[in-house]
All heavy atoms as an XYZ file, in Angstrom:
957
protein
N     -14.874     -6.173     -0.514
C     -13.722     -7.007     -0.217
C     -14.051     -7.909      0.970
O     -14.804     -7.544      1.844
C     -12.527     -6.135      0.153
C     -11.979     -5.309     -0.994
S     -10.459     -5.850     -1.703
C     -10.696     -7.188     -2.696
N     -13.408     -9.059      1.039
C     -13.653     -9.948      2.165
C     -13.200     -9.282      3.459
O     -12.337     -8.437      3.476
C     -12.815    -11.186      1.841
C     -11.967    -10.859      0.681
C     -12.466     -9.588      0.087
N     -13.791     -9.749      4.542
C     -13.494     -9.179      5.846
C     -12.349     -9.917      6.515
O     -12.361    -10.118      7.718
C     -14.752     -9.249      6.711
C     -14.993     -7.961      7.457
O     -14.263     -6.986      7.219
O     -15.914     -7.941      8.281
N     -11.353    -10.350      5.750
C     -10.215    -11.051      6.325
C      -9.197    -10.031      6.815
O      -9.004     -8.988      6.200
C      -9.556    -11.974      5.275
O      -9.170    -11.185      4.158
C     -10.490    -13.072      4.838
N      -8.544    -10.333      7.930
C      -7.564     -9.380      8.455
C      -6.340     -9.283      7.557
O      -5.939    -10.257      6.922
C      -7.203     -9.955      9.826
C      -7.621    -11.379      9.794
C      -8.696    -11.513      8.756
N      -5.787     -8.097      7.504
C      -4.565     -7.867      6.747
C      -3.381     -8.083      7.666
O      -3.402     -7.657      8.816
C      -4.542     -6.413      6.218
O      -5.701     -6.198      5.423
C      -3.311     -6.139      5.389
N      -2.355     -8.721      7.176
C      -1.142     -8.910      7.961
C      -0.546     -7.519      8.201
O      -0.268     -6.798      7.243
C      -0.144     -9.824      7.225
C       1.150     -9.957      7.998
C      -0.765    -11.188      6.949
N      -0.378     -7.113      9.460
C       0.111     -5.756      9.749
C       1.412     -5.409      9.032
O       1.588     -4.290      8.563
C       0.303     -5.761     11.267
C      -0.607     -6.825     11.769
C      -0.661     -7.865     10.680
N       2.290     -6.360      8.906
C       3.566     -6.145      8.226
C       3.333     -5.759      6.761
O       4.007     -4.884      6.219
C       4.380     -7.429      8.347
C       5.632     -7.507      7.545
C       6.296     -8.871      7.701
O       5.798     -9.746      8.449
O       7.321     -9.061      7.048
N       2.374     -6.402      6.113
C       2.069     -6.087      4.713
C       1.455     -4.703      4.616
O       1.755     -3.932      3.711
C       1.133     -7.121      4.119
C       1.700     -8.506      4.043
C       3.004     -8.884      4.255
C       0.986     -9.690      3.740
N       3.128    -10.228      4.109
C       1.912    -10.762      3.789
C      -0.339     -9.966      3.450
C       1.553    -12.072      3.536
C      -0.699    -11.283      3.193
C       0.244    -12.319      3.234
N       0.557     -4.404      5.540
C      -0.106     -3.101      5.532
C       0.926     -1.982      5.665
O       0.884     -1.009      4.921
C      -1.124     -3.023      6.659
C      -1.995     -1.785      6.596
C      -2.934     -1.722      7.774
O      -2.490     -1.445      8.889
N      -4.205     -1.988      7.531
N       1.843     -2.135      6.607
C       2.885     -1.113      6.782
C       3.708     -0.954      5.513
O       4.092      0.148      5.152
C       3.803     -1.482      7.947
C       3.231     -1.182      9.304
C       4.266     -1.356     10.409
N       4.889     -2.680     10.442
C       4.396     -3.729     11.080
N       3.256     -3.636     11.743
N       5.029     -4.880     11.063
N       3.985     -2.056      4.849
C       4.822     -2.022      3.654
C       4.194     -1.306      2.469
O       4.907     -0.744      1.641
N       2.874     -1.328      2.379
C       2.205     -0.723      1.216
C       1.428      0.541      1.549
O       0.815      1.138      0.671
C       1.260     -1.732      0.514
C       2.029     -2.934     -0.012
C       0.114     -2.138      1.421
N       1.476      0.972      2.799
C       0.636      2.090      3.231
C       0.911      3.370      2.444
O      -0.016      4.025      1.973
C       0.804      2.328      4.727
C      -0.186      3.260      5.389
C      -1.623      2.852      5.095
C       0.059      3.298      6.891
N       2.160      3.741      2.271
C       2.482      4.969      1.539
C       2.022      4.866      0.082
O       1.403      5.798     -0.450
C       3.979      5.258      1.605
N       2.283      3.741     -0.550
C       1.886      3.557     -1.954
C       0.368      3.617     -2.101
O      -0.152      4.260     -3.015
C       2.384      2.203     -2.472
O       3.783      2.118     -2.337
N      -0.341      2.965     -1.202
C      -1.798      2.961     -1.273
C      -2.382      4.336     -0.957
O      -3.382      4.735     -1.558
C      -2.371      1.898     -0.344
S      -2.032      0.221     -0.921
N      -1.757      5.067     -0.037
C      -2.221      6.432      0.257
C      -2.076      7.303     -0.989
O      -2.979      8.092     -1.310
C      -1.438      7.020      1.424
N      -0.986      7.158     -1.714
C      -0.819      7.908     -2.967
C      -1.928      7.532     -3.951
O      -2.482      8.393     -4.629
C       0.556      7.632     -3.583
C       1.769      8.191     -2.837
C       3.059      7.700     -3.485
C       1.732      9.710     -2.778
N      -2.234      6.245     -4.041
C      -3.290      5.794     -4.943
C      -4.646      6.373     -4.585
O      -5.411      6.771     -5.461
N      -4.946      6.442     -3.297
C      -6.212      7.029     -2.851
C      -6.241      8.513     -3.203
O      -7.233      9.027     -3.731
C      -6.417      6.820     -1.334
C      -7.526      7.711     -0.798
C      -6.723      5.357     -1.049
N      -5.140      9.212     -2.939
C      -5.114     10.656     -3.169
C      -5.057     11.022     -4.644
O      -5.331     12.158     -5.010
C      -3.961     11.286     -2.382
C      -4.207     11.262     -0.869
C      -2.934     11.584     -0.101
C      -5.338     12.209     -0.495
N      -4.743     10.052     -5.498
C      -4.816     10.300     -6.940
C      -6.264     10.568     -7.352
O      -6.528     11.301     -8.302
C      -4.260      9.103     -7.717
C      -4.293      9.312     -9.217
C      -3.848      8.092     -9.990
O      -4.195      6.961     -9.579
O      -3.161      8.274    -11.003
N      -7.193      9.995     -6.632
C      -8.623     10.166     -6.940
C      -9.137     11.535     -6.532
O     -10.219     11.924     -6.939
C      -9.426      9.093     -6.219
C      -9.036      7.701     -6.632
C      -9.745      6.665     -5.801
N      -9.193      5.357     -6.109
C      -9.133      4.365     -5.262
N      -9.607      4.493     -4.040
N      -8.608      3.208     -5.617
N      -8.386     12.234     -5.677
C      -8.786     13.562     -5.235
C      -8.257     13.857     -3.854
O      -7.885     12.950     -3.102
N      -8.217     15.121     -3.516
C      -7.735     15.551     -2.205
C      -8.621     14.977     -1.106
O      -9.824     14.800     -1.296
C      -7.744     17.075     -2.123
O      -6.895     17.615     -3.115
N      -8.013     14.710      0.046
C      -8.768     14.138      1.166
C      -8.019     14.364      2.462
O      -6.794     14.526      2.469
C      -8.985     12.643      0.953
N      -8.758     14.364      3.553
C      -8.132     14.416      4.858
C      -7.791     12.990      5.278
O      -8.262     12.010      4.680
C      -9.035     15.117      5.876
C     -10.419     14.569      5.947
N     -10.737     13.475      6.707
C     -11.561     14.945      5.331
C     -12.013     13.201      6.571
N     -12.547     14.084      5.732
N      -6.950     12.872      6.292
C      -6.443     11.565      6.692
C      -7.506     10.539      7.017
O      -7.400      9.378      6.632
N      -8.553     10.960      7.721
C      -9.607     10.012      8.084
C     -10.282      9.447      6.832
O     -10.564      8.246      6.757
C     -10.638     10.684      8.998
C     -11.726      9.754      9.453
C     -11.471      8.754     10.386
C     -13.016      9.867      8.945
C     -12.471      7.890     10.808
C     -14.025      9.002      9.356
C     -13.750      8.018     10.285
O     -14.739      7.164     10.691
N     -10.500     10.297      5.829
C     -11.115      9.826      4.581
C     -10.182      8.863      3.851
O     -10.640      7.875      3.258
C     -11.474     11.008      3.685
N      -8.881      9.124      3.902
C      -7.915      8.197      3.291
C      -8.013      6.842      3.994
O      -8.088      5.799      3.341
C      -6.476      8.760      3.366
C      -5.451      7.712      2.915
C      -6.342     10.028      2.527
N      -8.040      6.863      5.317
C      -8.133      5.609      6.089
C      -9.418      4.852      5.755
O      -9.402      3.625      5.596
C      -8.059      5.906      7.583
N     -10.524      5.569      5.616
C     -11.796      4.918      5.277
C     -11.723      4.262      3.902
O     -12.198      3.141      3.712
C     -12.929      5.937      5.293
C     -13.352      6.370      6.675
C     -14.484      7.372      6.615
O     -14.450      8.331      5.849
N     -15.500      7.143      7.430
N     -11.133      4.960      2.933
C     -11.035      4.390      1.583
C     -10.127      3.167      1.563
O     -10.391      2.203      0.841
C     -10.549      5.446      0.595
C     -11.594      6.521      0.337
C     -11.137      7.519     -0.689
O     -10.709      7.142     -1.779
N     -11.222      8.800     -0.358
N      -9.058      3.206      2.348
C      -8.173      2.043      2.427
C      -8.898      0.851      3.034
O      -8.769     -0.275      2.562
C      -6.918      2.378      3.236
C      -5.960      3.378      2.589
C      -4.874      3.789      3.564
C      -5.369      2.813      1.308
N      -9.688      1.100      4.065
C     -10.442      0.014      4.686
C     -11.488     -0.535      3.721
O     -11.645     -1.752      3.587
C     -11.101      0.473      5.977
C     -11.791     -0.674      6.682
C     -12.184     -0.355      8.107
O     -11.910      0.720      8.610
N     -12.821     -1.310      8.760
N     -12.188      0.338      3.030
C     -13.196     -0.095      2.058
C     -12.564     -0.947      0.956
O     -13.162     -1.916      0.488
C     -13.906      1.131      1.439
O     -14.562      1.843      2.495
C     -14.912      0.729      0.381
N     -11.327     -0.600      0.576
C     -10.630     -1.344     -0.479
C     -10.122     -2.700     -0.005
O      -9.718     -3.523     -0.815
C      -9.463     -0.513     -1.006
N     -10.149     -2.938      1.317
C      -9.703     -4.222      1.833
C      -8.297     -4.210      2.398
O      -7.761     -5.260      2.746
N      -7.690     -3.033      2.506
C      -6.345     -2.940      3.070
C      -6.401     -3.175      4.577
O      -5.423     -3.529      5.189
C      -5.704     -1.558      2.759
C      -5.667     -1.300      1.247
C      -4.318     -1.422      3.359
C      -4.858     -2.279      0.443
N      -7.560     -2.998      5.151
C      -7.749     -3.219      6.578
C      -7.907     -1.906      7.299
O      -7.662     -0.843      6.737
N      -8.331     -1.968      8.549
C      -8.429     -0.727      9.306
C      -7.026     -0.155      9.517
O      -6.111     -0.884      9.861
C      -9.071     -1.144     10.626
C      -8.905     -2.607     10.723
C      -8.733     -3.132      9.330
N      -6.883      1.128      9.238
C      -5.595      1.793      9.371
C      -5.712      2.805     10.502
O      -6.547      3.706     10.435
C      -5.182      2.504      8.059
C      -3.842      3.207      8.225
C      -5.132      1.510      6.907
N      -4.897      2.664     11.500
C      -4.930      3.573     12.630
C      -4.238      4.883     12.267
O      -3.274      4.900     11.497
C      -4.242      2.935     13.837
C      -4.969      1.703     14.336
C      -4.266      1.102     15.522
C      -5.019     -0.153     15.959
N      -4.350     -0.830     17.043
N      -4.756      5.965     12.847
C      -4.167      7.278     12.607
C      -2.705      7.333     12.991
O      -1.910      8.010     12.334
N      -2.331      6.594     14.029
C      -0.933      6.570     14.459
C      -0.001      5.963     13.430
O       1.203      6.183     13.468
N      -0.549      5.192     12.503
C       0.245      4.630     11.414
C       0.146      5.502     10.164
O       1.134      5.715      9.460
C      -0.218      3.216     11.089
N      -1.053      6.026      9.896
C      -1.286      6.753      8.650
C      -0.711      8.169      8.647
O      -0.062      8.573      7.688
C      -2.784      6.812      8.342
C      -3.170      7.555      7.061
C      -2.541      6.896      5.836
C      -4.685      7.606      6.929
N      -0.949      8.929      9.713
C      -0.541     10.335      9.689
C       0.969     10.528      9.564
O       1.408     11.401      8.806
C      -1.123     11.095     10.885
C      -2.601     11.356     10.685
C      -3.552     10.560     11.304
C      -3.041     12.365      9.835
C      -4.908     10.773     11.113
C      -4.397     12.582      9.620
C      -5.322     11.776     10.274
O      -6.652     11.996     10.052
N       1.795      9.730     10.217
C       3.237      9.879      9.968
C       3.613      9.603      8.508
O       4.499     10.252      7.952
C       3.872      8.850     10.901
C       2.877      8.670     11.989
C       1.528      8.813     11.327
N       2.930      8.656      7.877
C       3.191      8.346      6.467
C       2.795      9.535      5.588
O       3.545      9.949      4.706
C       2.448      7.060      6.036
C       2.456      6.888      4.529
C       3.057      5.850      6.718
N       1.604     10.090      5.837
C       1.159     11.247      5.057
C       2.099     12.430      5.255
O       2.456     13.122      4.278
C      -0.273     11.629      5.440
C      -1.352     10.613      5.069
C      -2.693     11.020      5.681
C      -1.467     10.454      3.561
N       2.527     12.673      6.476
C       3.445     13.779      6.744
C       4.802     13.562      6.084
O       5.402     14.496      5.552
C       3.591     14.002      8.248
C       2.329     14.567      8.857
O       1.598     15.328      8.227
N       2.046     14.185     10.095
N       5.275     12.312      6.076
C       6.549     12.009      5.407
C       6.428     12.221      3.903
O       7.318     12.810      3.269
C       6.991     10.567      5.705
C       8.308     10.197      5.029
C       8.763      8.800      5.399
N       7.754      7.767      5.279
C       7.432      7.151      4.145
N       8.017      7.486      3.002
N       6.521      6.207      4.134
N       5.314     11.771      3.322
C       5.099     11.986      1.890
C       5.046     13.480      1.564
O       5.534     13.905      0.514
C       3.813     11.284      1.435
C       3.875      9.758      1.395
C       2.479      9.173      1.197
C       4.814      9.295      0.291
N       4.487     14.262      2.476
C       4.455     15.707      2.272
C       5.871     16.286      2.337
O       6.259     17.100      1.490
C       3.555     16.362      3.311
C       3.425     17.860      3.120
C       2.500     18.509      4.116
O       2.179     17.909      5.165
O       2.090     19.654      3.848
N       6.654     15.859      3.306
C       8.036     16.336      3.428
C       8.862     15.972      2.205
O       9.752     16.717      1.802
C       8.693     15.768      4.685
C       8.158     16.356      5.961
C       8.725     15.661      7.192
O       9.343     14.596      7.111
N       8.494     16.261      8.356
N       8.557     14.835      1.605
C       9.283     14.375      0.421
C       8.796     15.048     -0.864
O       9.349     14.820     -1.922
C       9.159     12.858      0.296
C       9.874     12.109      1.409
C       9.586     10.620      1.411
O       8.751     10.143      0.600
O      10.180      9.915      2.253
N       7.715     15.830     -0.776
C       7.207     16.544     -1.941
C       6.170     15.793     -2.745
O       5.733     16.278     -3.796
N       5.745     14.619     -2.277
C       4.742     13.842     -3.006
C       3.332     14.367     -2.748
O       2.427     14.135     -3.550
C       4.828     12.370     -2.622
N       3.156     15.067     -1.626
C       1.857     15.628     -1.248
C       2.027     17.071     -0.804
O       3.113     17.467     -0.366
C       1.246     14.850     -0.072
C       1.033     13.358     -0.200
C       0.519     12.784      1.121
C       0.078     13.046     -1.325
N       0.955     17.821     -0.902
C       0.864     19.119     -0.246
C      -0.337     19.042      0.682
O      -1.172     18.138      0.561
C       0.665     20.284     -1.245
O      -0.541     20.054     -1.981
C       1.845     20.405     -2.192
N      -0.421     19.995      1.600
C      -1.579     19.993      2.483
C      -2.042     21.422      2.739
O      -1.261     22.369      2.631
C      -1.254     19.310      3.815
O      -0.337     20.092      4.556
N      -3.314     21.523      3.040
C      -3.912     22.795      3.435
C      -4.843     22.512      4.598
O      -5.337     21.391      4.750
C      -4.728     23.430      2.284
O      -5.712     22.492      1.843
C      -3.841     23.814      1.113
N      -5.079     23.535      5.403
C      -6.036     23.397      6.505
C      -7.391     23.847      6.021
O      -7.524     24.898      5.395
C      -5.602     24.214      7.718
C      -4.561     23.500      8.511
C      -3.215     23.680      8.437
C      -4.773     22.462      9.464
N      -2.579     22.816      9.293
C      -3.506     22.058      9.935
C      -5.913     21.832      9.973
C      -3.345     21.056     10.887
C      -5.745     20.835     10.922
C      -4.478     20.459     11.373
N      -8.376     23.051      6.286
C      -9.737     23.344      5.880
C     -10.578     23.504      7.144
O     -10.512     22.670      8.048
C     -10.255     22.182      5.031
C     -11.536     22.432      4.305
C     -11.862     21.223      3.436
O     -12.214     20.166      3.947
N     -11.724     21.390      2.136
N     -11.333     24.574      7.198
C     -12.192     24.805      8.364
C     -13.199     23.689      8.497
O     -13.776     23.233      7.518
C     -12.924     26.138      8.227
C     -12.011     27.293      8.504
C     -12.660     28.323      9.395
O     -13.693     28.066     10.021
O     -12.085     29.401      9.444
N     -13.411     23.274      9.731
C     -14.404     22.249      9.986
C     -15.787     22.858     10.086
O     -15.952     23.999     10.495
N     -16.773     22.119      9.678
C     -18.162     22.576      9.797
C     -18.714     22.036     11.109
O     -19.109     20.880     11.192
C     -18.987     22.100      8.603
C     -18.495     22.667      7.296
C     -19.234     22.070      6.109
O     -19.799     20.992      6.201
N     -19.217     22.784      5.004
N     -18.707     22.891     12.123
C     -19.183     22.468     13.431
C     -18.188     21.632     14.199
O     -18.529     21.030     15.201
N     -16.966     21.563     13.739
C     -15.937     20.778     14.414
C     -14.570     21.372     14.136
O     -14.459     22.449     13.554
N     -13.541     20.664     14.522
C     -12.186     21.181     14.301
C     -11.822     21.188     12.818
O     -12.410     20.464     12.015
C     -11.304     20.203     15.074
C     -12.099     18.947     15.155
C     -13.543     19.367     15.174
N     -10.839     22.011     12.477
C     -10.335     22.033     11.105
C      -9.620     20.728     10.784
O      -9.309     19.936     11.673
N      -9.395     20.527      9.500
C      -8.732     19.293      9.066
C      -7.628     19.618      8.084
O      -7.737     20.559      7.299
C      -9.710     18.371      8.346
C     -10.922     18.014      9.100
C     -11.689     17.028      8.310
N     -13.092     17.356      8.270
C     -14.018     16.515      7.874
N     -13.689     15.321      7.460
N     -15.276     16.860      7.873
N      -6.618     18.808      8.116
C      -5.528     18.911      7.165
C      -5.922     18.080      5.944
O      -6.161     16.873      6.055
C      -4.235     18.388      7.797
C      -2.991     18.718      7.045
C      -1.770     18.294      7.856
C      -0.496     18.759      7.226
N       0.683     18.332      8.004
N      -5.993     18.730      4.790
C      -6.395     18.054      3.558
C      -5.154     17.864      2.683
O      -4.420     18.820      2.416
C      -7.469     18.867      2.802
C      -7.820     18.209      1.481
C      -8.719     19.020      3.674
N      -4.927     16.643      2.252
C      -3.747     16.293      1.463
C      -4.097     16.220     -0.018
O      -5.165     15.740     -0.393
C      -3.192     14.943      1.930
C      -2.674     14.975      3.334
C      -3.498     14.628      4.398
C      -1.373     15.364      3.603
C      -3.036     14.656      5.698
C      -0.904     15.402      4.904
C      -1.732     15.054      5.956
N      -3.154     16.678     -0.845
C      -3.314     16.674     -2.301
C      -2.056     16.102     -2.944
O      -0.941     16.451     -2.547
C      -3.541     18.112     -2.821
O      -4.696     18.658     -2.166
C      -3.754     18.145     -4.323
N      -2.241     15.260     -3.916
C      -1.129     14.669     -4.658
C      -0.465     15.730     -5.520
O      -1.154     16.495     -6.207
C      -1.662     13.524     -5.532
C      -0.655     12.582     -6.175
C       0.093     11.779     -5.122
C      -1.370     11.632     -7.119
N       0.849     15.785     -5.507
C       1.600     16.732     -6.334
C       2.021     16.034     -7.636
O       1.938     14.805     -7.736
C       2.872     17.205     -5.614
O       3.741     16.078     -5.439
C       2.557     17.859     -4.280
N       2.520     16.791     -8.607
C       3.062     16.134     -9.807
C       4.191     15.145     -9.467
O       4.272     14.070    -10.062
C       3.579     17.307    -10.651
C       2.678     18.450    -10.267
C       2.443     18.250     -8.784
N       5.012     15.487     -8.488
C       6.065     14.548     -8.069
C       5.453     13.291     -7.455
O       5.958     12.180     -7.665
C       7.006     15.228     -7.073
N       4.370     13.451     -6.717
C       3.681     12.302     -6.138
C       3.056     11.426     -7.203
O       3.081     10.201     -7.116
N       2.509     12.056     -8.236
C       1.925     11.296     -9.350
C       3.012     10.517    -10.090
O       2.826      9.344    -10.446
C       1.206     12.252    -10.304
C       0.418     11.540    -11.386
C      -0.458     12.497    -12.178
N      -1.299     13.340    -11.338
C      -2.438     12.954    -10.763
N      -2.867     11.730    -10.924
N      -3.147     13.794    -10.027
N       4.175     11.136    -10.286
C       5.290     10.440    -10.947
C       5.754      9.262    -10.099
O       6.036      8.178    -10.621
C       6.441     11.413    -11.193
N       5.809      9.469     -8.787
C       6.194      8.381     -7.882
C       5.188      7.239     -7.941
O       5.557      6.066     -7.977
C       6.306      8.922     -6.460
C       6.718      7.898     -5.448
C       6.976      8.557     -4.122
N       7.240      7.596     -3.095
C       7.582      7.906     -1.864
N       7.705      9.168     -1.528
N       7.799      6.983     -0.974
N       3.911      7.574     -7.977
C       2.867      6.555     -8.058
C       2.965      5.781     -9.370
O       2.840      4.550     -9.386
C       1.488      7.210     -7.917
C       0.285      6.279     -7.944
C       0.359      5.217     -6.847
C      -0.992      7.099     -7.809
N       3.218      6.469    -10.460
C       3.382      5.792    -11.757
C       4.552      4.813    -11.713
O       4.457      3.691    -12.216
C       3.588      6.810    -12.879
C       2.334      7.603    -13.195
O       1.225      7.175    -12.806
O       2.462      8.675    -13.830
N       5.643      5.234    -11.087
C       6.813      4.363    -10.958
C       6.501      3.146    -10.089
O       6.870      2.017    -10.415
C       7.975      5.158    -10.356
C       9.267      4.380    -10.275
C      10.395      5.236     -9.730
O      10.557      6.384    -10.170
O      11.117      4.732     -8.842
N       5.788      3.390     -9.001
C       5.402      2.284     -8.124
C       4.521      1.282     -8.855
O       4.656      0.065     -8.668
C       4.673      2.814     -6.888
C       5.554      3.543     -5.875
C       4.702      4.324     -4.886
C       6.470      2.564     -5.159
N       3.626      1.777     -9.671
C       2.752      0.873    -10.435
C       3.550     -0.003    -11.382
O       3.237     -1.184    -11.560
C       1.730      1.694    -11.221
C       0.615      2.220    -10.364
C      -0.417      2.933    -11.212
N      -1.538      3.296    -10.377
C      -2.119      4.481    -10.380
N      -1.703      5.427    -11.203
N      -3.132      4.732     -9.591
N       4.571      0.558    -12.007
C       5.397     -0.229    -12.936
C       6.177     -1.311    -12.192
O       6.413     -2.380    -12.728
C       6.369      0.679    -13.689
C       5.697      1.588    -14.686
C       6.681      2.543    -15.330
O       7.866      2.523    -15.065
N       6.168      3.408    -16.200
N       6.566     -1.011    -10.967
C       7.367     -1.959    -10.199
C       6.518     -2.968     -9.432
O       7.026     -4.003     -9.009
C       8.259     -1.201     -9.215
C       9.265     -0.321     -9.892
C      10.000      0.586     -8.914
O       9.705      0.617     -7.730
N      10.961      1.326     -9.429
N       5.239     -2.693     -9.264
C       4.399     -3.536     -8.418
C       4.206     -4.948     -8.964
O       4.398     -5.929     -8.252
C       3.032     -2.885     -8.179
C       2.142     -3.790     -7.375
C       1.070     -4.490     -7.826
C       2.291     -4.124     -5.995
N       0.521     -5.236     -6.796
C       1.270     -5.024     -5.661
C       3.194     -3.750     -5.009
C       1.117     -5.555     -4.388
C       3.039     -4.284     -3.739
C       2.009     -5.161     -3.445
N       3.821     -5.075    -10.225
C       3.497     -6.399    -10.766
C       4.671     -7.372    -10.670
O       4.497     -8.489    -10.179
C       2.971     -6.311    -12.194
C       2.526     -7.686    -12.706
C       1.773     -7.642    -14.009
N       0.603     -6.793    -13.997
C      -0.586     -7.126    -13.494
N      -0.748     -8.293    -12.927
N      -1.594     -6.297    -13.555
N       5.886     -6.997    -11.097
C       6.990     -7.956    -10.952
C       7.260     -8.315     -9.491
O       7.555     -9.465     -9.169
C       8.200     -7.266    -11.570
C       7.696     -6.056    -12.256
C       6.298     -5.796    -11.814
N       7.129     -7.335     -8.600
C       7.353     -7.599     -7.183
C       6.280     -8.534     -6.640
O       6.583     -9.516     -5.955
C       7.373     -6.282     -6.393
C       7.554     -6.489     -4.920
C       8.793     -6.842     -4.406
C       6.489     -6.343     -4.053
C       8.969     -7.041     -3.042
C       6.652     -6.540     -2.689
C       7.897     -6.894     -2.180
N       5.018     -8.254     -6.943
C       3.920     -9.092     -6.463
C       4.042    -10.514     -7.025
O       3.781    -11.493     -6.320
C       2.575     -8.476     -6.844
N       4.463    -10.637     -8.255
C       4.666    -11.952     -8.862
C       5.784    -12.699     -8.148
O       5.658    -13.886     -7.846
C       4.974    -11.816    -10.365
O       3.859    -11.192    -11.000
C       5.238    -13.168    -11.003
N       6.877    -11.981     -7.837
C       7.996    -12.611     -7.135
C       7.568    -13.084     -5.747
O       7.893    -14.209     -5.336
C       9.167    -11.635     -7.028
N       6.832    -12.256     -5.021
C       6.356    -12.653     -3.697
C       5.412    -13.844     -3.826
O       5.500    -14.805     -3.063
C       5.667    -11.471     -2.976
C       4.962    -11.942     -1.711
C       6.682    -10.382     -2.648
N       4.518    -13.806     -4.806
C       3.609    -14.923     -5.024
C       4.354    -16.212     -5.333
O       3.971    -17.289     -4.875
N       5.425    -16.093     -6.083
C       6.230    -17.267     -6.401
C       6.870    -17.841     -5.142
O       6.822    -19.041     -4.899
C       7.324    -16.906     -7.429
O       6.686    -16.453     -8.627
C       8.209    -18.100     -7.741
N       7.423    -16.967     -4.333
C       8.070    -17.414     -3.107
C       7.054    -18.028     -2.150
O       7.315    -19.052     -1.521
C       8.831    -16.247     -2.436
C       9.309    -16.635     -1.049
C      10.007    -15.824     -3.304
N       5.882    -17.424     -2.062
C       4.858    -17.944     -1.166
C       4.072    -19.095     -1.779
O       3.247    -19.705     -1.111
C       3.879    -16.825     -0.770
C       4.465    -15.683      0.044
C       3.391    -14.642      0.343
C       5.089    -16.189      1.331
N       4.290    -19.367     -3.056
C       3.582    -20.450     -3.717
C       2.176    -20.087     -4.119
O       1.344    -20.954     -4.325
N       1.896    -18.791     -4.236
C       0.535    -18.350     -4.520
C       0.315    -17.964     -5.975
O      -0.812    -17.840     -6.398
C       0.187    -17.150     -3.634
N       1.367    -17.759     -6.722
C       1.200    -17.323     -8.104
C       0.776    -18.518     -8.950
O       1.471    -19.526     -8.994
C       2.487    -16.714     -8.640
N      -0.380    -18.439     -9.627
C      -0.881    -19.592    -10.379
C       0.033    -20.015    -11.513
O       0.094    -21.182    -11.841
C      -2.235    -19.122    -10.912
C      -2.222    -17.644    -10.814
C      -1.247    -17.289     -9.729
N       0.785    -19.085    -12.089
C       1.641    -19.445    -13.215
C       3.105    -19.551    -12.802
O       3.984    -19.628    -13.629
C       1.486    -18.441    -14.354
C       1.819    -17.019    -13.917
O       2.120    -16.800    -12.736
O       1.767    -16.129    -14.776
N       3.370    -19.555    -11.502
C       4.743    -19.587    -11.022
C       5.245    -21.024    -10.923
O       4.606    -21.875    -10.341
C       4.840    -18.923     -9.656
N       6.377    -21.272    -11.514
C       7.037    -22.550    -11.414
C       8.468    -22.274    -10.990
O       9.200    -21.607    -11.718
C       7.040    -23.296    -12.765
O       5.690    -23.380    -13.222
C       7.650    -24.665    -12.628
N       8.865    -22.721     -9.805
C      10.243    -22.486     -9.374
C      11.228    -23.076    -10.369
O      10.936    -24.055    -11.060
C      10.328    -23.196     -8.018
C       8.905    -23.336     -7.566
C       8.081    -23.428     -8.816
N      12.397    -22.492    -10.456
C      13.415    -22.932    -11.406
C      13.798    -24.387    -11.183
O      13.988    -25.124    -12.127
C      14.643    -22.037    -11.301
N      13.925    -24.786     -9.924
C      14.216    -26.186     -9.637
C      13.273    -26.661     -8.554
O      13.110    -26.027     -7.533
C      15.671    -26.389     -9.157
O      15.888    -25.585     -8.011
C      16.669    -26.034    -10.238
N      12.627    -27.758     -8.821
C      11.737    -28.372     -7.844
C      12.133    -29.825     -7.712
O      12.808    -30.377     -8.595
C      10.264    -28.295     -8.308
O      10.140    -29.031     -9.517
C       9.807    -26.863     -8.507
N      11.722    -30.484     -6.660
C      12.037    -31.911     -6.540
C      11.558    -32.705     -7.746
O      12.218    -33.624     -8.170
C      11.307    -32.328     -5.266
C      11.228    -31.071     -4.453
C      11.076    -29.972     -5.484
N      10.428    -32.333     -8.333
C       9.899    -33.071     -9.477
C      10.816    -32.934    -10.691
O      10.939    -33.843    -11.482
C       8.503    -32.581     -9.819
N      11.480    -31.781    -10.850
C      12.316    -31.592    -12.025
C      13.741    -32.047    -11.794
O      14.456    -32.330    -12.739
C      12.329    -30.105    -12.450
O      12.837    -29.332    -11.371
C      10.959    -29.632    -12.853
N      14.195    -32.116    -10.544
C      15.567    -32.525    -10.281
C      15.681    -33.992     -9.928
O      16.770    -34.540     -9.938
C      16.171    -31.701     -9.113
O      15.416    -31.984     -7.939
C      16.176    -30.218     -9.421
N      14.563    -34.603     -9.575
C      14.591    -35.996     -9.184
C      15.018    -36.201     -7.741
O      15.116    -37.312     -7.275
N      15.312    -35.103     -7.044
C      15.731    -35.229     -5.651
C      14.519    -35.167     -4.730
O      13.550    -34.491     -5.023
C      16.671    -34.056     -5.288
C      17.952    -34.077     -6.050
C      18.838    -32.882     -5.677
O      18.664    -32.338     -4.570
O      19.662    -32.497     -6.507
N      14.596    -35.905     -3.627
C      13.494    -35.831     -2.663
C      13.469    -34.459     -1.993
O      14.486    -33.786     -1.899
C      13.808    -36.947     -1.662
C      15.279    -37.178     -1.786
C      15.631    -36.814     -3.212
N      12.308    -34.089     -1.524
C      12.167    -32.841     -0.812
C      12.823    -32.981      0.561
O      12.557    -33.935      1.272
C      10.674    -32.470     -0.645
O      10.104    -32.422     -1.937
C      10.503    -31.146      0.056
N      13.665    -32.016      0.897
C      14.314    -32.043      2.204
C      13.838    -30.842      3.003
O      13.736    -29.752      2.487
C      15.823    -31.960      2.042
C      16.407    -33.203      1.468
C      17.924    -33.168      1.559
N      18.467    -34.298      0.843
C      18.977    -34.221     -0.383
N      19.059    -33.093     -0.993
N      19.417    -35.298     -0.956
N      13.580    -31.097      4.242
C      13.142    -30.017      5.124
C      14.312    -29.613      5.995
O      14.959    -30.440      6.598
C      11.994    -30.504      5.986
C      11.195    -29.399      6.567
C       9.952    -29.978      7.087
N       9.986    -29.859      8.534
C       8.901    -29.658      9.249
N       7.739    -29.584      8.667
N       8.973    -29.535     10.533
N      14.585    -28.294      6.023
C      15.674    -27.811      6.883
C      15.070    -27.102      8.066
O      14.035    -26.481      7.984
C      16.588    -26.856      6.113
O      15.830    -25.761      5.648
C      17.274    -27.555      4.952
N      15.755    -27.213      9.186
C      15.271    -26.537     10.392
C      16.318    -25.622     10.936
O      17.439    -25.671     10.638
C      14.882    -27.556     11.484
O      15.983    -28.414     11.727
C      13.661    -28.325     11.081
């Protein structure tokens, strides 16, 4: 992925969903989740942002966790996706494309997006409001 920075607001908005996606591939501790998110291009994720999300997902029943002894270091909390978490991820996937398309339309980034009314279709000049 390109080394472009991720808008922090966007990262916060998708962090829980992306963590579920990472954990669908297999159980992992928080640092490994953060590494996979960074490798995927989500950007560097600080533990102070990720661990509260993982703990909240666990409280909600989307994840379970176990403590795993460390090899020559401290133990780690390993997170695993639950059936409820998998169902939540499936639902998020169904909702993602329409949402991403809508955001792309608003931002003008969707290649096939045409606003319902544009100056070209209404004949009105473009007006800028402040």
